[in-house]
PDB file of N, CA, C, O and CB in Angstrom:
ATOM      1  N   MET A   1      54.433 -50.390  79.366  1.00  0.00           N
ATOM      2  CA  MET A   1      54.926 -49.753  79.818  1.00  0.00           C
ATOM      3  C   MET A   1      54.717 -49.543  81.240  1.00  0.00           C
ATOM      4  O   MET A   1      53.704 -50.120  81.635  1.00  0.00           O
ATOM      5  CB  MET A   1      54.846 -49.041  79.168  1.00  0.00           C
ATOM      6  N   ASN A   2      55.264 -48.989  82.017  1.00  0.00           N
ATOM      7  CA  ASN A   2      55.184 -48.779  83.252  1.00  0.00           C
ATOM      8  C   ASN A   2      55.142 -47.142  83.238  1.00  0.00           C
ATOM      9  O   ASN A   2      56.003 -46.495  82.641  1.00  0.00           O
ATOM     10  CB  ASN A   2      56.341 -49.515  84.031  1.00  0.00           C
ATOM     11  N   VAL A   3      54.108 -46.559  83.922  1.00  0.00           N
ATOM     12  CA  VAL A   3      53.870 -45.584  84.264  1.00  0.00           C
ATOM     13  C   VAL A   3      53.558 -45.058  85.711  1.00  0.00           C
ATOM     14  O   VAL A   3      52.832 -45.586  86.554  1.00  0.00           O
ATOM     15  CB  VAL A   3      53.185 -45.453  83.571  1.00  0.00           C
ATOM     16  N   ARG A   4      54.237 -43.960  85.792  1.00  0.00           N
ATOM     17  CA  ARG A   4      54.785 -43.445  87.752  1.00  0.00           C
ATOM     18  C   ARG A   4      53.408 -42.164  87.620  1.00  0.00           C
ATOM     19  O   ARG A   4      53.114 -41.573  86.581  1.00  0.00           O
ATOM     20  CB  ARG A   4      57.345 -42.314  88.113  1.00  0.00           C
ATOM     21  N   VAL A   5      52.754 -41.991  88.938  1.00  0.00           N
ATOM     22  CA  VAL A   5      51.790 -41.082  89.316  1.00  0.00           C
ATOM     23  C   VAL A   5      52.196 -40.909  90.465  1.00  0.00           C
ATOM     24  O   VAL A   5      52.488 -41.791  91.272  1.00  0.00           O
ATOM     25  CB  VAL A   5      50.453 -41.394  89.221  1.00  0.00           C
ATOM     26  N   THR A   6      52.252 -39.469  90.652  1.00  0.00           N
ATOM     27  CA  THR A   6      52.491 -38.793  91.724  1.00  0.00           C
ATOM     28  C   THR A   6      51.537 -37.792  92.160  1.00  0.00           C
ATOM     29  O   THR A   6      51.306 -36.707  91.627  1.00  0.00           O
ATOM     30  CB  THR A   6      53.597 -38.294  91.584  1.00  0.00           C
ATOM     31  N   THR A   7      51.096 -38.218  93.034  1.00  0.00           N
ATOM     32  CA  THR A   7      49.711 -37.359  94.584  1.00  0.00           C
ATOM     33  C   THR A   7      50.247 -36.791  95.601  1.00  0.00           C
ATOM     34  O   THR A   7      51.298 -37.165  96.121  1.00  0.00           O
ATOM     35  CB  THR A   7      48.638 -38.484  95.642  1.00  0.00           C
ATOM     36  N   MET A   8      49.682 -36.005  95.900  1.00  0.00           N
ATOM     37  CA  MET A   8      50.356 -35.489  97.314  1.00  0.00           C
ATOM     38  C   MET A   8      50.429 -36.435  98.200  1.00  0.00           C
ATOM     39  O   MET A   8      50.689 -35.908  99.282  1.00  0.00           O
ATOM     40  CB  MET A   8      49.655 -34.397  98.032  1.00  0.00           C
ATOM     41  N   ASP A   9      50.322 -37.680  98.307  1.00  0.00           N
ATOM     42  CA  ASP A   9      50.695 -37.827  99.082  1.00  0.00           C
ATOM     43  C   ASP A   9      50.736 -39.964  99.153  1.00  0.00           C
ATOM     44  O   ASP A   9      50.741 -40.916  99.933  1.00  0.00           O
ATOM     45  CB  ASP A   9      49.926 -36.757  99.946  1.00  0.00           C
ATOM     46  N   ALA A  10      50.757 -39.540  97.489  1.00  0.00           N
ATOM     47  CA  ALA A  10      51.578 -41.089  97.066  1.00  0.00           C
ATOM     48  C   ALA A  10      52.233 -41.434  96.013  1.00  0.00           C
ATOM     49  O   ALA A  10      51.897 -40.933  94.940  1.00  0.00           O
ATOM     50  CB  ALA A  10      50.825 -42.124  96.969  1.00  0.00           C
ATOM     51  N   GLU A  11      53.162 -42.232  96.059  1.00  0.00           N
ATOM     52  CA  GLU A  11      53.871 -42.034  94.243  1.00  0.00           C
ATOM     53  C   GLU A  11      53.379 -43.585  94.110  1.00  0.00           C
ATOM     54  O   GLU A  11      53.507 -44.451  94.976  1.00  0.00           O
ATOM     55  CB  GLU A  11      56.195 -41.658  93.868  1.00  0.00           C
ATOM     56  N   LEU A  12      52.733 -43.742  92.706  1.00  0.00           N
ATOM     57  CA  LEU A  12      51.693 -44.940  92.260  1.00  0.00           C
ATOM     58  C   LEU A  12      52.891 -45.553  90.719  1.00  0.00           C
ATOM     59  O   LEU A  12      53.404 -44.906  89.806  1.00  0.00           O
ATOM     60  CB  LEU A  12      49.538 -44.044  91.632  1.00  0.00           C
ATOM     61  N   GLU A  13      52.929 -46.778  91.005  1.00  0.00           N
ATOM     62  CA  GLU A  13      53.205 -47.661  89.633  1.00  0.00           C
ATOM     63  C   GLU A  13      51.575 -48.267  89.339  1.00  0.00           C
ATOM     64  O   GLU A  13      50.704 -48.666  90.112  1.00  0.00           O
ATOM     65  CB  GLU A  13      54.576 -49.185  89.948  1.00  0.00           C
ATOM     66  N   PHE A  14      51.645 -48.088  87.455  1.00  0.00           N
ATOM     67  CA  PHE A  14      50.969 -48.678  86.757  1.00  0.00           C
ATOM     68  C   PHE A  14      51.517 -49.305  85.724  1.00  0.00           C
ATOM     69  O   PHE A  14      52.144 -48.682  84.867  1.00  0.00           O
ATOM     70  CB  PHE A  14      50.187 -48.045  86.484  1.00  0.00           C
ATOM     71  N   ALA A  15      51.384 -50.305  85.694  1.00  0.00           N
ATOM     72  CA  ALA A  15      51.827 -51.062  84.052  1.00  0.00           C
ATOM     73  C   ALA A  15      50.796 -50.931  83.144  1.00  0.00           C
ATOM     74  O   ALA A  15      49.803 -51.608  83.409  1.00  0.00           O
ATOM     75  CB  ALA A  15      52.111 -52.783  84.032  1.00  0.00           C
ATOM     76  N   ILE A  16      50.752 -50.253  82.150  1.00  0.00           N
ATOM     77  CA  ILE A  16      49.553 -50.510  81.001  1.00  0.00           C
ATOM     78  C   ILE A  16      49.865 -50.331  79.943  1.00  0.00           C
ATOM     79  O   ILE A  16      50.881 -49.672  79.724  1.00  0.00           O
ATOM     80  CB  ILE A  16      48.425 -49.804  80.999  1.00  0.00           C
ATOM     81  N   GLN A  17      49.131 -50.836  78.942  1.00  0.00           N
ATOM     82  CA  GLN A  17      49.316 -51.588  77.374  1.00  0.00           C
ATOM     83  C   GLN A  17      49.220 -50.789  76.329  1.00  0.00           C
ATOM     84  O   GLN A  17      48.172 -50.232  76.002  1.00  0.00           O
ATOM     85  CB  GLN A  17      48.285 -52.649  77.004  1.00  0.00           C
ATOM     86  N   GLN A  18      50.327 -50.676  75.726  1.00  0.00           N
ATOM     87  CA  GLN A  18      50.368 -49.463  74.507  1.00  0.00           C
ATOM     88  C   GLN A  18      48.439 -49.193  74.280  1.00  0.00           C
ATOM     89  O   GLN A  18      48.333 -48.162  73.616  1.00  0.00           O
ATOM     90  CB  GLN A  18      51.403 -50.295  72.568  1.00  0.00           C
ATOM     91  N   THR A  19      47.547 -49.551  74.485  1.00  0.00           N
ATOM     92  CA  THR A  19      45.998 -49.418  73.633  1.00  0.00           C
ATOM     93  C   THR A  19      45.582 -48.063  75.153  1.00  0.00           C
ATOM     94  O   THR A  19      44.817 -47.099  75.110  1.00  0.00           O
ATOM     95  CB  THR A  19      44.552 -51.654  73.517  1.00  0.00           C
ATOM     96  N   THR A  20      46.294 -48.472  76.101  1.00  0.00           N
ATOM     97  CA  THR A  20      45.551 -48.090  77.331  1.00  0.00           C
ATOM     98  C   THR A  20      45.284 -46.441  76.873  1.00  0.00           C
ATOM     99  O   THR A  20      46.055 -45.839  76.126  1.00  0.00           O
ATOM    100  CB  THR A  20      46.558 -48.374  78.930  1.00  0.00           C
ATOM    101  N   THR A  21      43.953 -45.796  77.510  1.00  0.00           N
ATOM    102  CA  THR A  21      43.255 -44.670  77.053  1.00  0.00           C
ATOM    103  C   THR A  21      43.893 -43.704  78.572  1.00  0.00           C
ATOM    104  O   THR A  21      44.610 -44.075  79.502  1.00  0.00           O
ATOM    105  CB  THR A  21      41.259 -45.002  76.784  1.00  0.00           C
ATOM    106  N   GLY A  22      43.382 -42.650  78.332  1.00  0.00           N
ATOM    107  CA  GLY A  22      43.779 -41.458  79.647  1.00  0.00           C
ATOM    108  C   GLY A  22      42.918 -41.840  80.410  1.00  0.00           C
ATOM    109  O   GLY A  22      43.507 -42.311  81.383  1.00  0.00           O
ATOM    110  N   LYS A  23      41.288 -41.954  80.611  1.00  0.00           N
ATOM    111  CA  LYS A  23      39.889 -42.693  80.769  1.00  0.00           C
ATOM    112  C   LYS A  23      40.721 -43.354  81.496  1.00  0.00           C
ATOM    113  O   LYS A  23      41.291 -42.749  82.405  1.00  0.00           O
ATOM    114  CB  LYS A  23      38.898 -43.425  79.569  1.00  0.00           C
ATOM    115  N   GLN A  24      41.053 -45.065  81.225  1.00  0.00           N
ATOM    116  CA  GLN A  24      41.447 -45.865  81.492  1.00  0.00           C
ATOM    117  C   GLN A  24      42.376 -46.010  82.851  1.00  0.00           C
ATOM    118  O   GLN A  24      42.161 -46.573  83.925  1.00  0.00           O
ATOM    119  CB  GLN A  24      41.779 -46.074  80.510  1.00  0.00           C
ATOM    120  N   LEU A  25      43.577 -45.208  82.310  1.00  0.00           N
ATOM    121  CA  LEU A  25      44.699 -44.335  83.468  1.00  0.00           C
ATOM    122  C   LEU A  25      43.823 -44.121  84.126  1.00  0.00           C
ATOM    123  O   LEU A  25      43.271 -45.200  84.342  1.00  0.00           O
ATOM    124  CB  LEU A  25      45.619 -42.933  83.186  1.00  0.00           C
ATOM    125  N   PHE A  26      43.567 -43.722  84.374  1.00  0.00           N
ATOM    126  CA  PHE A  26      42.713 -41.881  85.440  1.00  0.00           C
ATOM    127  C   PHE A  26      42.061 -43.133  86.451  1.00  0.00           C
ATOM    128  O   PHE A  26      42.373 -43.081  87.640  1.00  0.00           O
ATOM    129  CB  PHE A  26      40.718 -40.255  84.176  1.00  0.00           C
ATOM    130  N   ASP A  27      40.926 -44.547  85.861  1.00  0.00           N
ATOM    131  CA  ASP A  27      39.973 -44.827  86.470  1.00  0.00           C
ATOM    132  C   ASP A  27      40.806 -45.767  87.164  1.00  0.00           C
ATOM    133  O   ASP A  27      40.150 -46.143  88.136  1.00  0.00           O
ATOM    134  CB  ASP A  27      38.761 -45.158  85.782  1.00  0.00           C
ATOM    135  N   GLN A  28      42.191 -46.469  87.145  1.00  0.00           N
ATOM    136  CA  GLN A  28      42.999 -47.331  87.723  1.00  0.00           C
ATOM    137  C   GLN A  28      43.497 -46.116  88.983  1.00  0.00           C
ATOM    138  O   GLN A  28      43.602 -46.438  90.167  1.00  0.00           O
ATOM    139  CB  GLN A  28      44.230 -48.051  86.549  1.00  0.00           C
ATOM    140  N   VAL A  29      43.696 -45.076  88.607  1.00  0.00           N
ATOM    141  CA  VAL A  29      44.544 -44.476  90.080  1.00  0.00           C
ATOM    142  C   VAL A  29      42.936 -43.684  90.916  1.00  0.00           C
ATOM    143  O   VAL A  29      42.946 -43.479  92.129  1.00  0.00           O
ATOM    144  CB  VAL A  29      46.281 -42.772  89.511  1.00  0.00           C
ATOM    145  N   VAL A  30      41.929 -43.398  90.217  1.00  0.00           N
ATOM    146  CA  VAL A  30      41.296 -43.398  91.237  1.00  0.00           C
ATOM    147  C   VAL A  30      40.403 -44.089  92.093  1.00  0.00           C
ATOM    148  O   VAL A  30      39.641 -43.649  92.954  1.00  0.00           O
ATOM    149  CB  VAL A  30      41.008 -42.811  91.099  1.00  0.00           C
ATOM    150  N   LYS A  31      40.768 -45.988  91.466  1.00  0.00           N
ATOM    151  CA  LYS A  31      40.062 -47.322  92.434  1.00  0.00           C
ATOM    152  C   LYS A  31      41.064 -47.033  93.060  1.00  0.00           C
ATOM    153  O   LYS A  31      40.604 -46.890  94.193  1.00  0.00           O
ATOM    154  CB  LYS A  31      39.769 -49.059  91.985  1.00  0.00           C
ATOM    155  N   THR A  32      42.675 -46.744  93.157  1.00  0.00           N
ATOM    156  CA  THR A  32      43.444 -47.205  93.975  1.00  0.00           C
ATOM    157  C   THR A  32      44.207 -46.060  94.829  1.00  0.00           C
ATOM    158  O   THR A  32      45.337 -45.907  95.291  1.00  0.00           O
ATOM    159  CB  THR A  32      44.242 -48.066  93.260  1.00  0.00           C
ATOM    160  N   ILE A  33      43.138 -45.427  94.797  1.00  0.00           N
ATOM    161  CA  ILE A  33      43.297 -44.030  95.656  1.00  0.00           C
ATOM    162  C   ILE A  33      41.903 -43.892  96.242  1.00  0.00           C
ATOM    163  O   ILE A  33      41.857 -42.785  96.777  1.00  0.00           O
ATOM    164  CB  ILE A  33      43.733 -42.558  94.680  1.00  0.00           C
ATOM    165  N   GLY A  34      40.919 -44.432  96.357  1.00  0.00           N
ATOM    166  CA  GLY A  34      39.560 -44.365  96.370  1.00  0.00           C
ATOM    167  C   GLY A  34      38.918 -42.976  96.482  1.00  0.00           C
ATOM    168  O   GLY A  34      38.031 -42.605  97.251  1.00  0.00           O
ATOM    169  N   LEU A  35      39.515 -42.363  95.621  1.00  0.00           N
ATOM    170  CA  LEU A  35      38.449 -40.998  95.280  1.00  0.00           C
ATOM    171  C   LEU A  35      37.635 -41.280  94.571  1.00  0.00           C
ATOM    172  O   LEU A  35      37.581 -42.104  93.658  1.00  0.00           O
ATOM    173  CB  LEU A  35      38.904 -39.791  94.647  1.00  0.00           C
ATOM    174  N   ARG A  36      36.440 -40.078  95.270  1.00  0.00           N
ATOM    175  CA  ARG A  36      35.127 -40.137  95.148  1.00  0.00           C
ATOM    176  C   ARG A  36      34.998 -38.985  93.898  1.00  0.00           C
ATOM    177  O   ARG A  36      35.038 -39.226  92.691  1.00  0.00           O
ATOM    178  CB  ARG A  36      34.327 -39.847  96.640  1.00  0.00           C
ATOM    179  N   GLU A  37      34.882 -38.065  94.356  1.00  0.00           N
ATOM    180  CA  GLU A  37      34.910 -36.662  93.550  1.00  0.00           C
ATOM    181  C   GLU A  37      35.290 -36.297  92.559  1.00  0.00           C
ATOM    182  O   GLU A  37      35.241 -35.111  92.233  1.00  0.00           O
ATOM    183  CB  GLU A  37      35.360 -35.899  93.934  1.00  0.00           C
ATOM    184  N   VAL A  38      35.913 -37.514  91.599  1.00  0.00           N
ATOM    185  CA  VAL A  38      36.362 -37.662  90.038  1.00  0.00           C
ATOM    186  C   VAL A  38      36.207 -36.479  89.432  1.00  0.00           C
ATOM    187  O   VAL A  38      37.158 -35.856  88.959  1.00  0.00           O
ATOM    188  CB  VAL A  38      35.573 -38.685  89.181  1.00  0.00           C
ATOM    189  N   TRP A  39      35.138 -36.125  89.404  1.00  0.00           N
ATOM    190  CA  TRP A  39      35.004 -34.881  88.336  1.00  0.00           C
ATOM    191  C   TRP A  39      35.904 -33.460  88.970  1.00  0.00           C
ATOM    192  O   TRP A  39      35.736 -32.357  88.448  1.00  0.00           O
ATOM    193  CB  TRP A  39      33.098 -34.432  88.150  1.00  0.00           C
ATOM    194  N   PHE A  40      36.527 -33.588  89.737  1.00  0.00           N
ATOM    195  CA  PHE A  40      37.642 -31.913  90.022  1.00  0.00           C
ATOM    196  C   PHE A  40      38.687 -32.091  89.688  1.00  0.00           C
ATOM    197  O   PHE A  40      39.512 -31.182  89.598  1.00  0.00           O
ATOM    198  CB  PHE A  40      38.007 -31.255  91.502  1.00  0.00           C
ATOM    199  N   PHE A  41      39.050 -33.921  89.279  1.00  0.00           N
ATOM    200  CA  PHE A  41      40.429 -34.338  89.053  1.00  0.00           C
ATOM    201  C   PHE A  41      40.575 -34.708  88.016  1.00  0.00           C
ATOM    202  O   PHE A  41      39.628 -35.191  87.397  1.00  0.00           O
ATOM    203  CB  PHE A  41      40.930 -35.189  89.746  1.00  0.00           C
ATOM    204  N   GLY A  42      42.052 -34.585  87.377  1.00  0.00           N
ATOM    205  CA  GLY A  42      42.709 -35.242  86.328  1.00  0.00           C
ATOM    206  C   GLY A  42      43.963 -35.374  86.534  1.00  0.00           C
ATOM    207  O   GLY A  42      44.518 -35.127  87.605  1.00  0.00           O
ATOM    208  N   LEU A  43      44.793 -35.992  84.966  1.00  0.00           N
ATOM    209  CA  LEU A  43      46.055 -36.327  85.482  1.00  0.00           C
ATOM    210  C   LEU A  43      46.566 -35.520  84.320  1.00  0.00           C
ATOM    211  O   LEU A  43      46.070 -35.348  83.206  1.00  0.00           O
ATOM    212  CB  LEU A  43      46.512 -37.961  85.710  1.00  0.00           C
ATOM    213  N   GLN A  44      47.996 -34.939  85.005  1.00  0.00           N
ATOM    214  CA  GLN A  44      48.913 -33.908  84.090  1.00  0.00           C
ATOM    215  C   GLN A  44      50.167 -34.368  83.949  1.00  0.00           C
ATOM    216  O   GLN A  44      50.528 -34.940  84.977  1.00  0.00           O
ATOM    217  CB  GLN A  44      49.085 -32.480  84.645  1.00  0.00           C
ATOM    218  N   TYR A  45      51.163 -34.353  82.915  1.00  0.00           N
ATOM    219  CA  TYR A  45      52.140 -34.928  82.997  1.00  0.00           C
ATOM    220  C   TYR A  45      53.025 -33.498  82.101  1.00  0.00           C
ATOM    221  O   TYR A  45      52.467 -32.674  81.377  1.00  0.00           O
ATOM    222  CB  TYR A  45      51.984 -36.581  82.418  1.00  0.00           C
ATOM    223  N   THR A  46      54.086 -33.541  82.337  1.00  0.00           N
ATOM    224  CA  THR A  46      55.280 -32.570  82.011  1.00  0.00           C
ATOM    225  C   THR A  46      55.852 -32.589  80.532  1.00  0.00           C
ATOM    226  O   THR A  46      56.619 -33.509  80.246  1.00  0.00           O
ATOM    227  CB  THR A  46      56.490 -32.930  82.963  1.00  0.00           C
ATOM    228  N   ASP A  47      55.557 -31.703  79.635  1.00  0.00           N
ATOM    229  CA  ASP A  47      55.822 -32.112  77.987  1.00  0.00           C
ATOM    230  C   ASP A  47      57.218 -31.815  78.457  1.00  0.00           C
ATOM    231  O   ASP A  47      57.705 -31.506  79.545  1.00  0.00           O
ATOM    232  CB  ASP A  47      55.043 -31.091  76.418  1.00  0.00           C
ATOM    233  N   SER A  48      58.055 -32.176  76.301  1.00  0.00           N
ATOM    234  CA  SER A  48      59.211 -31.544  76.419  1.00  0.00           C
ATOM    235  C   SER A  48      59.804 -30.087  76.551  1.00  0.00           C
ATOM    236  O   SER A  48      61.003 -29.891  76.353  1.00  0.00           O
ATOM    237  CB  SER A  48      59.599 -31.924  75.652  1.00  0.00           C
ATOM    238  N   LYS A  49      58.765 -28.870  76.958  1.00  0.00           N
ATOM    239  CA  LYS A  49      58.991 -27.752  77.613  1.00  0.00           C
ATOM    240  C   LYS A  49      58.925 -27.435  78.750  1.00  0.00           C
ATOM    241  O   LYS A  49      58.856 -26.245  79.056  1.00  0.00           O
ATOM    242  CB  LYS A  49      58.537 -27.113  77.286  1.00  0.00           C
ATOM    243  N   GLY A  50      58.930 -28.470  79.719  1.00  0.00           N
ATOM    244  CA  GLY A  50      58.533 -28.023  80.967  1.00  0.00           C
ATOM    245  C   GLY A  50      57.165 -27.847  80.955  1.00  0.00           C
ATOM    246  O   GLY A  50      56.692 -28.203  82.035  1.00  0.00           O
ATOM    247  N   ASP A  51      56.301 -27.429  80.148  1.00  0.00           N
ATOM    248  CA  ASP A  51      55.056 -27.036  80.746  1.00  0.00           C
ATOM    249  C   ASP A  51      54.104 -28.290  81.188  1.00  0.00           C
ATOM    250  O   ASP A  51      54.144 -29.417  80.694  1.00  0.00           O
ATOM    251  CB  ASP A  51      54.325 -26.124  79.718  1.00  0.00           C
ATOM    252  N   LEU A  52      53.305 -27.872  82.151  1.00  0.00           N
ATOM    253  CA  LEU A  52      52.339 -28.726  82.216  1.00  0.00           C
ATOM    254  C   LEU A  52      50.777 -29.296  81.295  1.00  0.00           C
ATOM    255  O   LEU A  52      49.686 -28.848  81.648  1.00  0.00           O
ATOM    256  CB  LEU A  52      52.155 -28.324  83.208  1.00  0.00           C
ATOM    257  N   THR A  53      50.852 -29.969  80.515  1.00  0.00           N
ATOM    258  CA  THR A  53      49.629 -30.291  79.942  1.00  0.00           C
ATOM    259  C   THR A  53      48.532 -31.806  80.546  1.00  0.00           C
ATOM    260  O   THR A  53      48.861 -32.846  81.116  1.00  0.00           O
ATOM    261  CB  THR A  53      50.147 -30.452  78.416  1.00  0.00           C
ATOM    262  N   TRP A  54      47.569 -31.434  80.222  1.00  0.00           N
ATOM    263  CA  TRP A  54      46.115 -32.245  81.271  1.00  0.00           C
ATOM    264  C   TRP A  54      46.294 -33.638  79.699  1.00  0.00           C
ATOM    265  O   TRP A  54      46.400 -33.422  78.492  1.00  0.00           O
ATOM    266  CB  TRP A  54      43.598 -30.731  81.451  1.00  0.00           C
ATOM    267  N   ILE A  55      46.264 -34.658  80.293  1.00  0.00           N
ATOM    268  CA  ILE A  55      46.462 -36.237  79.556  1.00  0.00           C
ATOM    269  C   ILE A  55      44.770 -36.432  79.581  1.00  0.00           C
ATOM    270  O   ILE A  55      44.057 -36.803  80.514  1.00  0.00           O
ATOM    271  CB  ILE A  55      47.596 -37.753  80.703  1.00  0.00           C
ATOM    272  N   LYS A  56      44.231 -35.848  77.527  1.00  0.00           N
ATOM    273  CA  LYS A  56      43.245 -36.117  77.036  1.00  0.00           C
ATOM    274  C   LYS A  56      42.684 -37.714  77.472  1.00  0.00           C
ATOM    275  O   LYS A  56      43.437 -38.675  77.630  1.00  0.00           O
ATOM    276  CB  LYS A  56      43.513 -35.817  75.692  1.00  0.00           C
ATOM    277  N   LEU A  57      41.266 -37.744  77.616  1.00  0.00           N
ATOM    278  CA  LEU A  57      40.275 -38.872  78.642  1.00  0.00           C
ATOM    279  C   LEU A  57      40.854 -39.934  77.057  1.00  0.00           C
ATOM    280  O   LEU A  57      41.540 -40.957  77.049  1.00  0.00           O
ATOM    281  CB  LEU A  57      37.721 -38.370  79.088  1.00  0.00           C
ATOM    282  N   TYR A  58      40.390 -39.354  76.165  1.00  0.00           N
ATOM    283  CA  TYR A  58      40.092 -40.125  74.988  1.00  0.00           C
ATOM    284  C   TYR A  58      41.343 -40.768  74.477  1.00  0.00           C
ATOM    285  O   TYR A  58      41.228 -41.990  74.380  1.00  0.00           O
ATOM    286  CB  TYR A  58      39.459 -39.267  73.922  1.00  0.00           C
ATOM    287  N   LYS A  59      42.459 -40.304  74.138  1.00  0.00           N
ATOM    288  CA  LYS A  59      43.731 -40.535  73.593  1.00  0.00           C
ATOM    289  C   LYS A  59      44.280 -41.953  74.454  1.00  0.00           C
ATOM    290  O   LYS A  59      44.165 -42.345  75.615  1.00  0.00           O
ATOM    291  CB  LYS A  59      44.722 -39.086  73.794  1.00  0.00           C
ATOM    292  N   LYS A  60      44.815 -42.380  73.436  1.00  0.00           N
ATOM    293  CA  LYS A  60      45.758 -43.277  74.483  1.00  0.00           C
ATOM    294  C   LYS A  60      46.748 -42.798  74.989  1.00  0.00           C
ATOM    295  O   LYS A  60      47.395 -41.809  74.645  1.00  0.00           O
ATOM    296  CB  LYS A  60      46.315 -44.371  74.024  1.00  0.00           C
ATOM    297  N   VAL A  61      46.965 -43.859  76.266  1.00  0.00           N
ATOM    298  CA  VAL A  61      48.375 -42.870  77.040  1.00  0.00           C
ATOM    299  C   VAL A  61      49.973 -42.855  76.323  1.00  0.00           C
ATOM    300  O   VAL A  61      50.888 -42.102  76.658  1.00  0.00           O
ATOM    301  CB  VAL A  61      48.732 -43.628  78.776  1.00  0.00           C
ATOM    302  N   SER A  62      50.008 -43.685  75.475  1.00  0.00           N
ATOM    303  CA  SER A  62      51.747 -43.770  75.499  1.00  0.00           C
ATOM    304  C   SER A  62      51.845 -41.987  74.603  1.00  0.00           C
ATOM    305  O   SER A  62      52.619 -41.086  74.929  1.00  0.00           O
ATOM    306  CB  SER A  62      52.663 -45.693  74.184  1.00  0.00           C
ATOM    307  N   CYS A  63      50.594 -41.924  73.221  1.00  0.00           N
ATOM    308  CA  CYS A  63      50.494 -41.378  72.339  1.00  0.00           C
ATOM    309  C   CYS A  63      50.687 -39.868  73.100  1.00  0.00           C
ATOM    310  O   CYS A  63      51.579 -39.077  72.796  1.00  0.00           O
ATOM    311  CB  CYS A  63      49.315 -41.829  71.576  1.00  0.00           C
ATOM    312  N   SER A  64      49.670 -39.638  74.146  1.00  0.00           N
ATOM    313  CA  SER A  64      49.711 -38.292  74.807  1.00  0.00           C
ATOM    314  C   SER A  64      51.514 -38.202  75.428  1.00  0.00           C
ATOM    315  O   SER A  64      52.262 -37.271  75.127  1.00  0.00           O
ATOM    316  CB  SER A  64      48.308 -38.256  76.258  1.00  0.00           C
ATOM    317  N   ILE A  65      51.795 -39.019  76.044  1.00  0.00           N
ATOM    318  CA  ILE A  65      53.035 -38.662  76.436  1.00  0.00           C
ATOM    319  C   ILE A  65      54.028 -38.925  75.746  1.00  0.00           C
ATOM    320  O   ILE A  65      54.897 -38.247  76.295  1.00  0.00           O
ATOM    321  CB  ILE A  65      53.286 -39.042  77.428  1.00  0.00           C
ATOM    322  N   LEU A  66      54.671 -39.632  74.619  1.00  0.00           N
ATOM    323  CA  LEU A  66      55.311 -40.194  73.760  1.00  0.00           C
ATOM    324  C   LEU A  66      55.340 -38.949  73.215  1.00  0.00           C
ATOM    325  O   LEU A  66      56.407 -38.402  73.495  1.00  0.00           O
ATOM    326  CB  LEU A  66      54.858 -41.376  73.092  1.00  0.00           C
ATOM    327  N   LEU A  67      54.294 -37.955  72.256  1.00  0.00           N
ATOM    328  CA  LEU A  67      54.632 -37.797  71.468  1.00  0.00           C
ATOM    329  C   LEU A  67      55.129 -36.006  71.939  1.00  0.00           C
ATOM    330  O   LEU A  67      55.283 -35.231  70.995  1.00  0.00           O
ATOM    331  CB  LEU A  67      53.690 -38.354  70.458  1.00  0.00           C
ATOM    332  N   HIS A  68      55.326 -35.517  73.250  1.00  0.00           N
ATOM    333  CA  HIS A  68      56.200 -35.020  74.444  1.00  0.00           C
ATOM    334  C   HIS A  68      57.031 -35.041  74.833  1.00  0.00           C
ATOM    335  O   HIS A  68      57.580 -34.041  75.297  1.00  0.00           O
ATOM    336  CB  HIS A  68      56.120 -35.106  75.163  1.00  0.00           C
ATOM    337  N   ALA A  69      57.471 -36.080  74.829  1.00  0.00           N
ATOM    338  CA  ALA A  69      58.552 -36.631  75.196  1.00  0.00           C
ATOM    339  C   ALA A  69      59.685 -36.570  74.902  1.00  0.00           C
ATOM    340  O   ALA A  69      60.512 -37.273  75.482  1.00  0.00           O
ATOM    341  CB  ALA A  69      58.473 -37.404  75.162  1.00  0.00           C
TER     342      ALA A  69
END
């Protein structure tokens, strides 16, 4: 499955597995953009109600997003 991550500077796309956790995706983003202060950041998505929701690092990304999509 492909996931698009939008930052202030770029729009990134990652191919992830159904078993990929939020932490694994976050680590890919951090490595790609060269982020050092990782403790200040996280990943969010817009749920079906239009609310911003934090991706839980310990859960599978597909579960976090698909439950609300």
